[in-house]
C-alpha positions as CSV (number, residue, x, y, z in Angstrom):
1,M,-61.9,-110.9,30.9
2,L,-66.0,-110.9,30.6
3,R,-66.2,-109.8,26.8
4,T,-63.2,-111.9,25.7
5,P,-63.7,-115.5,24.2
6,A,-62.2,-118.0,26.7
7,A,-59.1,-120.9,25.5
8,E,-60.2,-124.3,25.5
9,V,-58.7,-126.6,27.8
10,T,-55.7,-128.8,26.5
11,T,-53.9,-130.4,29.6
12,F,-56.1,-131.7,32.2
13,D,-53.8,-131.4,35.4
14,K,-53.2,-130.9,38.8
15,E,-53.8,-126.9,38.1
16,L,-57.1,-127.8,36.4
17,R,-58.3,-129.7,39.5
18,K,-57.7,-126.8,41.7
19,L,-58.7,-124.2,39.6
20,V,-62.4,-126.6,39.9
21,A,-61.8,-126.7,43.4
22,D,-61.7,-122.9,43.2
23,L,-64.7,-122.6,41.4
24,T,-66.9,-124.1,43.1
25,D,-65.6,-122.8,46.7
26,T,-66.3,-119.7,45.2
27,M,-69.6,-120.1,43.8
28,M,-70.4,-121.7,47.1
29,D,-69.2,-118.9,49.3
30,A,-70.9,-116.4,47.1
31,P,-73.6,-118.2,46.5
32,G,-74.3,-118.6,43.0
33,V,-75.4,-121.6,40.8
34,G,-72.9,-121.2,38.7
35,L,-69.6,-119.8,38.0
36,A,-67.1,-119.7,35.1
37,A,-63.3,-119.6,34.8
38,P,-63.5,-115.7,33.3
39,Q,-65.4,-114.3,36.3
40,I,-62.5,-114.6,38.8
41,G,-59.9,-113.8,36.3
42,V,-58.8,-117.2,34.2
43,S,-59.7,-117.0,30.7
44,L,-60.2,-120.8,30.0
45,R,-63.6,-122.9,29.1
46,V,-64.5,-123.9,32.6
47,F,-67.3,-123.3,34.5
48,T,-68.8,-125.1,37.6
49,Y,-72.7,-125.7,39.0
50,W,-74.8,-126.2,41.5
51,V,-78.5,-126.9,41.1
52,D,-80.9,-129.2,43.0
53,E,-78.3,-129.8,45.3
54,E,-75.7,-131.3,42.8
55,P,-72.5,-129.7,42.2
56,G,-71.2,-130.6,38.8
57,H,-68.7,-128.7,36.3
58,L,-67.9,-129.1,32.7
59,I,-64.5,-128.2,30.6
60,N,-64.7,-126.7,27.2
61,P,-68.9,-126.9,26.2
62,N,-70.9,-127.7,23.1
63,L,-74.4,-126.9,23.6
64,D,-77.5,-128.6,21.5
65,L,-80.5,-126.4,22.9
66,S,-84.1,-127.0,22.3
67,E,-86.2,-125.0,20.3
68,E,-88.6,-124.4,22.9
69,V,-87.9,-120.9,25.1
70,E,-89.2,-119.8,28.6
71,E,-88.5,-116.6,30.3
72,G,-86.9,-116.2,33.7
73,D,-85.3,-114.0,35.7
74,E,-81.8,-114.4,35.7
75,G,-78.9,-113.0,37.6
76,C,-75.3,-113.0,37.6
77,L,-72.4,-112.7,40.5
78,S,-70.7,-110.4,38.0
79,I,-73.7,-108.2,38.2
80,P,-74.6,-108.3,41.6
81,D,-78.1,-107.8,43.4
82,L,-79.7,-106.9,39.9
83,S,-82.1,-109.8,37.5
84,Y,-83.9,-109.6,34.5
85,P,-86.4,-112.1,32.8
86,T,-84.3,-113.6,30.4
87,S,-85.2,-115.7,27.3
88,R,-83.1,-119.2,27.0
89,S,-83.7,-122.4,25.6
90,L,-86.1,-124.7,28.3
91,S,-83.7,-127.7,27.5
92,V,-80.0,-128.2,27.0
93,V,-77.5,-131.2,25.9
94,A,-74.2,-130.1,27.0
95,K,-71.3,-132.2,25.8
96,G,-67.4,-131.8,27.6
97,M,-65.2,-133.2,29.8
98,N,-64.5,-132.9,33.3
99,M,-61.3,-132.2,35.2
100,H,-60.4,-135.4,34.4
101,G,-60.1,-135.2,30.8
102,E,-62.9,-137.8,30.3
103,P,-66.1,-137.1,28.0
104,V,-69.3,-135.7,30.0
105,V,-72.9,-135.2,29.1
106,I,-75.1,-132.9,31.3
107,E,-79.0,-133.6,30.0
108,G,-81.4,-130.8,31.9
109,S,-84.4,-128.7,31.6
110,D,-85.6,-125.2,33.3
111,L,-82.9,-124.0,35.8
112,L,-79.9,-126.3,35.1
113,A,-80.8,-125.6,31.5
114,R,-80.9,-121.6,32.1
115,C,-77.3,-121.8,34.2
116,V,-75.5,-124.0,31.5
117,Q,-76.7,-121.7,28.5
118,H,-75.6,-118.6,31.2
119,E,-71.9,-119.8,32.0
120,T,-71.5,-121.2,28.6
121,D,-72.4,-117.4,27.4
122,H,-69.5,-116.1,30.2
123,L,-67.2,-118.7,28.5
124,D,-67.8,-116.9,24.9
125,G,-67.4,-113.2,27.2
126,I,-71.6,-112.9,26.3
127,M,-73.2,-111.1,29.9
128,F,-76.6,-112.0,30.3
129,I,-77.5,-108.5,29.6
130,D,-76.6,-108.6,26.4
131,R,-79.3,-111.1,25.8
132,L,-82.2,-108.6,27.3
133,D,-84.7,-107.0,24.9
134,A,-83.7,-103.7,24.1
135,A,-86.1,-102.1,26.9
136,T,-85.3,-104.4,29.7
137,R,-81.3,-104.0,28.8
138,K,-81.9,-99.9,28.7
139,I,-83.2,-100.1,32.1
140,A,-80.5,-102.8,33.1
141,M,-77.8,-100.7,32.3
142,K,-79.3,-97.8,34.2
143,D,-80.0,-99.8,37.5
144,I,-76.4,-100.8,36.7
145,R,-74.5,-97.2,37.0
146,E,-77.1,-96.5,40.2
147,S,-76.1,-99.5,41.7
148,E,-73.8,-99.2,44.9
149,W,-70.7,-100.7,43.8
150,F,-70.8,-99.2,40.1
151,A,-67.4,-97.1,39.8
152,E,-66.6,-94.5,37.7
153,E,-63.7,-95.6,36.8
154,P,-62.8,-99.0,35.7
155,A,-61.5,-101.9,38.5
156,T,-58.0,-102.6,38.2
157,V,-58.4,-106.2,37.0
158,K,-56.4,-108.8,39.0
159,I,-54.8,-111.7,37.3
160,S,-55.1,-114.7,39.1
161,P,-52.7,-116.3,41.0
162,H,-53.2,-119.6,39.8
163,P,-50.3,-120.8,37.7
164,I,-52.6,-122.0,34.9
165,S,-53.8,-118.6,34.1
166,Q,-50.6,-117.4,33.2
167,R,-50.4,-120.2,30.2
168,W,-53.8,-118.4,28.5
169,L,-52.8,-115.5,28.9
């Protein structure tokens, strides 16, 4: 599911609000600064974030990225305990919706910009390791294969118990 683009959200209902709450709780428990719905087995264009003590979420994001780029260490809850220098746009203007279907604009730089780009990549089926230069990606793949959590057999994918996920599969 992490390699498949997620479906646009078209229904803004109680189930969507529950999904946003579940994403937020899971992200906070991890702990992480962002979490996308595909990371918990729900193929919808939804992510949550927690940057500078500010929680938030965005649905169906559309990004305008600055041309100025910065490199910084980046990790992912889906690839635990590993981080690598990753190039990202320094600032972002992200347009989308909130869980009530109202338009939202998030403007940020530095960590917020990095987080929004990282989570939107998840919604597009892209992992941050896909953005690494060839030499760093080779190191990352070796580290992943040698990690404690790496399994020889692919993990069994469990379908989310949330009814909303069933509609989109």
